[in-house]
N, C-alpha and C positions, 0 to 999 in steps of 0.2 A: 306530272308533265301533261300538257294538253296536246292532243293530236289535232293539228290543223290540216286543212286541205293542203295537199302536197307534203303532209306531215312535217310542217316547219313553222316555228314561231319566229317572226322577224321583229326585233326590238330596235327602236330608233337609236337609243343611247349606245348600247354595247353591240347591237346587231348580232347577238348570239343565235345560232341556228341549232335547234334541238331536233334530232331525228327521233321519231316515235319508235319505241321499242315494243315488241310483241310480248316480252316478259322482262323481269328485272335482271335477268342474268345476261342480257345482251351486252356486248362490249360498248363502251362509250365511243361515240362518233367524234371525230375531230371538229373543233370549232372553226368555222370559216373566218378568214381574216376580214377585218373591216376595211373596205375600200376608202382611200383617203385622197383628197384633192381640194382645190379651191371651191368647187361646187359640189354639194351633196345632192344626189339624185335618187328617187324612188320610182320604180317602173313596174307596171302590171300589164300583162297582155291578156286578151280575152280567152286565150288557150292555156293560160297559166304557165307558159314557159318562163315567164317572170311573174313573181308573186309578191308584190310589194318589196321587190328586190332592191337592195341598196347598191348604188354605184357612185362614182365620183369622177370628175374631170378637172383639169386645170385650165386657167385662162390661156388664151392663145397669145403668142408674141408677134404673130403676123398681122398684117392689115386685114381688115374685114372686107372682103370682096365677094362674099357669098351671096348668091341670088336668093337663097332661102333664109334670109336674115330677118329677125324680129327684134325691134329696139324698144326698150322700156322708156317711158317718159314720166318721171316722178312729178313733173310740174302739172300734169293733167291728173286731177284727183277726183275721186268719186266717193263712195260711202266708206265709213269706218266699220270694220268687221267685228261682230260680237262673238262668233264662233260657229262650230259645226258639231252635230251630234245625233242622238237617237232618243227614242222614248223608253223610259223605264216604267213599264206597265206592271200590273200584278202578275201577269203571265211571265214576263221577263224575270221578275224577282223570284217567282216560284222555281223556275229552271236554274237560276243562279244559285239559289240556296240548296238545290239538290246536289250541287257539285261538292267535291271535297274542298275544304276551305283553302288549301294551298293552290289547287287548280283554279278555283274562282279568283283568288288574289292575282295569280299569274295572268289570267284573261283580262281582268279589270285593269291591271297595270299595263298590259300591252295596249289596251284600248284607250285609257284615259291619261296615263302618265305623259307629261310633257318632256320628261327627261329620258325615260326608258320605254316609251311607248309611242303611239300615234297621236296622242294629244287631243282626243275628242274633248270639246270644251263647252258643249251645250246639251242640256237634258230637258226633255219634256215629260211632265207627269200629269195625272188627272187630279182634280179636286173631287173627292169621292170616287165613285166607280167609273170605269170606262168600259168599252166593249171587250177589253182584254183584262178585266179584273176577274178575281176568283169568285165574286158574287156581285149582286146588284145591291148597292147601298149608297147612302150619303152620310155625312158626318152629323146629321141632325134628323134622324128618321122619326123621332118622337116629337110631336108638335110643340113648338115653343123654342125660340132661339136660345133660351137658357139651357136647353138640353144638348147643345153642341158638344161634341167630343170626337177626337180621333178614334178610328175604329181598328179592328184587329188587322185588317189588311195593311194599314199604315204602320201600325206598331210592330207587326211580325214580319212584314215583307218589305214595304217601301222604305221605311226609315233605316233599317239595318243596311240595306244595299246602298242607299244614298250616303250614309255615314262612311261606309267602306270606300266608296268612290271619292268622297271628299277628303279622306285621309290620304289618298293617292294624288289627287289634284284639287287642292283647296279653292282654286279660283273658278271652278265650274259654275256656269250660269244655269239657272233653272227657270223654266217657264211652265205655267200650270193653267189648266182649263177644266171647267166642269162639263160633264156630259148631260147632266140634269140637275135641276134644283131639288131640294127635298120635296117629296110628293105632296105634302100638305100645303105647299106653296103653288101647286099646279092647278090650272083650270083647263077645261076642254078647249076653249078658245076665248078670245077677248070679247067676242059677241055673245058667247054662251059661257058665263062664269061658273058653270057647274064644276065642282071639284073633280079632278081626274087623278085617280090613284093607280096609274100605270107608269112603268118606267119609260115606255116608248111614247114619244110625241107629247102633245100638250103645250101649254104656254105658261109663262110666269104671271101669276096674278099681280097686277100693279099694286094691290093693297099690301103686298109683301116685299116691295122694292127695298124698303129700309132694312127689314129683317134679312133679306138675302145679301145685301151689302155688308151687314154685320157678320153674316156667315163667312164671307170672303176674308174680312178683317180677322176674325177669330181663327180661321184656318191658317192664314199667314203667320199670325202670332204664335199659334201652336207649333208650327214648324220652326219658327225662330227660337222658341223655348227648347227645342231639340238640337239647336246649333246649326239650323239650316236656313239660309236666306233665300227667299223667293224673289228672283230678279224681275219677273214679269208675269202677267196673267192675261188671258182673254176672257171676256164675259161669258162666252158660250162656245164650246166646240161645235163646229158644223151647224150653225144656227138655222140653216135652211133644210136640214135633213130631218124629216119626220120619222124615219124608219129604223134608225139604229136601235140596238138592244137597250141602250140607255140613251135617251135623246130628249131634246126640247126645242121647239121652234121659237125663233126670236127674230122678228123682222128688223130692218134697220131703224125704223121709228122706235120700236121697243128698246133696242140696244142704246139708241141715243138717249132716250128718256131715263133708262136705268142708270146709265153712266153719269149723266149730268145732274140728276136729282138725288142719287143715292151712292153709287159706287165711288165716283170721283170725290165728292164731298167727304165721305166717310174715310177714304184713304188719307185725305188731307188732314182731317180731324185727328186721326190716329197717328199721324206723323210717319206714314208709310211712304217710302220712295219707290215702291214696286211699280213698274211700268204697266200701263194698260194698252193692249193692242186690240183693235177692233176686228170684227169679222171672223177669221180663222176657218175659212171654207174655200170652195173651189173657184177657179178663174171664171167659170161661166154662170155663177150665181144661180145654179140649178135651173137655168133658162127661165127664170121668173122676171118678167119685164120690170115689175115694180121694184125689184131688188138689185137691178143692174148698178154697178159701181157703188155698192153698199157702203164702203168706208167713206167715199167721197161725199155722199149725202150726209153722213154724220159729221164730217169735217165742216160742212156748211153751216152747222150750228155752233157758234163760237163758245157757248156755254158748255157744250159737250166736248168740243174739240180741245179745249184747254187741258183736259185730263187724259187725252189719248196721244200716245207716242207715235202710233202708226197702225199698220194693218198686217195681218197674217194670212197666208194663203196655203191651200192644198192643190193638188193637180189631178183630181179624179174627174174633172170635166173642164173643157175650155183650153185656152192657149196661154202660155207663159207671157206672151206679149201684153197681156192685161196688166202685168206688173209695171211695164213701162208706161202704159196709159195712166195708171194711178199715180206714178211718180211725176209725170208731166203735169198732172192736175194739181198736186200738192207736193212739190219737191222737198219741202221742209219736213214732211212726215216720213217716218221710217217704214221699211218693208221687211218682213220675215217670211221664210218658207218653213212651215211647221209640220207638214205631214205628207208622206207618199208611201205607197205599199207595193210590194211584189207578191205574186202568188201564182196559183195554178193557171190563172187566166192570161198571164203575160210571160210564161216560161221563166218564172221567177228564180229558179235554181240553175238556169242555163246561162252561164257567164258569157258564152259566145254571142248570145242575143242581147243580154241586159247591160253588160258593162259600159259599152259606148253609148247606148241609148240613154241610160240613166245619167251618165256623165254629161251628156248634151242637154237633156231636158231638166234634170233635177239639180245638178251641181253647178256646172259652169253656166248653164242657161239662166238660172235664177240669180246667181251672183252678178252676171253681166247685165241683168235687169234690175239692179239696185238692192237686192236682198242683203241684209246685214248678217243673216244667219241662215243655215240650212240644217233642217232636222228631219230625219227619216223616222218611220214608225218603229215597231218593236225591235229593241236591240237583240233580243234572243227569244226564239221559240224552239220547241223540240222538233224532232224529225217527223212527227205526226201533226205539225202545225198547231200545237197545243201548249198550255191549256187555252181553250177557247170556249165560247158560250153560244148556245143556240140564239139566233137573232143577231149575233155579231159576225165578224168575218171568220169563217171556218176554212177558207182557202188561202189564207195569207201565210207567207214565209217571214222569218225574221231577217234582220241584217246578218245574223248568224243563226244557224240551226244546230242544236246539240242533240246527240243521240240519247234517247231515253232508256237505252239498254245499259249505258254505263255513266251517263251524265259527265262525260269526259271528252268524247270525240266531237269536234266542232268543225262545221263547214262554214266558210265565209262566203256570203252571197254578195251580189253587186252593190247593195246599199252599204255594206261595211267598207268595201273598197273605195267607193266614191267619197265617202266622208273621210276616210283615212288619207286619201290623196290630197284633200284640202287641208285637213287639220295638221298633218305632219309638217307642213311648211308655212302655212298661213296662220298666224297667231292672233288671239284676241287683241284688238286695238290696231291691227294692220289697216292700212288705207289701200283700197283698190286704186291702181294708177293706170295711166294710159300705156298702150303698147301697139305698135303698128309695124307694117313691113310686109313680109311674105304672106300671100293670101292663097288659100286653097279651101274649097268647099268642104273638104274632109278634115280640115285642121281647125281646132277651136281652142281658145286659151284665155287665161286671166292673169294679170300681173298685180303684185302687191308690194308695199313697203312696210315691213314690220317695225315695231317700236324699238327693237333691240339693235337697229342698224344693219338689218339684213333685207335683201330682196327675196321675194318668193314668186314662183312662176309655175302655173299648172297648165299642162297642154294635153289635148286629146288628138291622137292620130287615127282617124277612121279609114285611112288608106290600107290596102292589103300589104303594101310593101314598106320597108324601112325608109324613112326620110331623114336626111342629114340636115338638122336645123341648127342655125347659128343664132344665139341669143346675146344681145348686147344691152348693157345698162347705160350706154352713152360714153363710158370711159374704158370699159373692158368688155371682152366678149369671149364666148366659148362655143364650141360646136359639139353636138351629140347626135348619134345615130338613133333616132327615135323608132322603136320597133313598130311594125304594122299592127293595126288593131290594138292600140295600147293607150294607157294613160301614164304620163310621167310628171313628176313633181320635182322642183328645183329650189334650192335655197343657197344663197351665198352672201358674204359680207360686203357691204358697200366699201368702195375705196376711200381712204382717208385723205 
């Protein structure tokens, strides 16, 4: 049994609530009944008086005269959703594999199952090491692309966890990014082609563009041989970040040239349908004037643009409004949100401060600005923010934190809640649709139409007090008392 915050596990399918016992002799607690009704609801307050708590209401038989009414408009359509999830790093896998297998399976089921869990549907992993790997490495540390091979971290940590997750939810999408190329491909700068044998900074030597593209192809094929499909990649994690423990600088011109002359053509030649997303860094482009609107500049080159599905963003600098600007410039290109962190610097374990802020800025804020997917950073770290490495983030928390005294007690942080509130009702393939009506500066929401004939609606109430909100799909409506300082998610079948 896994001890969650408020010592409860909430499962979507059976909604069994298990009280944590101090010892095996404690009496079994009664199972809470599953609320039933026309509309399934999940609610979380920032004080955890509700903790992904399931509720239900019926449609109203009365006329809708409520002044606080919001009406869905399925004729107004935006992006198709790919999913929501978290990063499976080496550190995450280390902690998961420290758990008893039954406890780990319960947690992964709660997290990823679409039938008996919250249905997380997107995973981000690294190609080679990240700043939350157990060591610094690539899959070709010996010079010569013929020396490519998956390493012990993939074989002993990443692959076993991915396979267990895929056994629970086979439709999970996986996006991957390298933090650095193999060191023998690095140079100090493009002006000074002196070899650079450090994990931090440096640039990719253009002489190795083809070898590096082959590296991507071999890595994708190696995962395919293990039964794992890679849905998408980005050419470089945080390409404008010189200072990560494993990192590499890649200007927009470099990324353009690498994609159009090597990565794109090699994917095509190998018959890979893996998507390529540009950029994968902050809204503010590290305040480098020459790098502003990085993906837009790449899109301007038709030879490169043909290989690129869209762009990925992080939120460590700048404003999410940048997403809207990029969409306006190239509406046919996709957008993803691929990384955000909580930590000691932003009261990361204080749900009263983080839940509504992260829902606004990370979840609803990016979705409402055209992102097809939302992914947070480490799914799991321990209570000491570990394992971590010098030079990487030593002040980060996970979406959940597990006690390293028992590898059983788990605390869910804001990032787990915001992803769960999206993924439990908004399914891959859903289309974001219009919704309008009641307006309040402390109310924010998104509406969706799922492929299975259901509507989904996710609402944030940042008011102190409960608000009675009426939601209509144009044919039927229902009212719900939305708690103050809460996030609520709704799903119901369309009328026939």
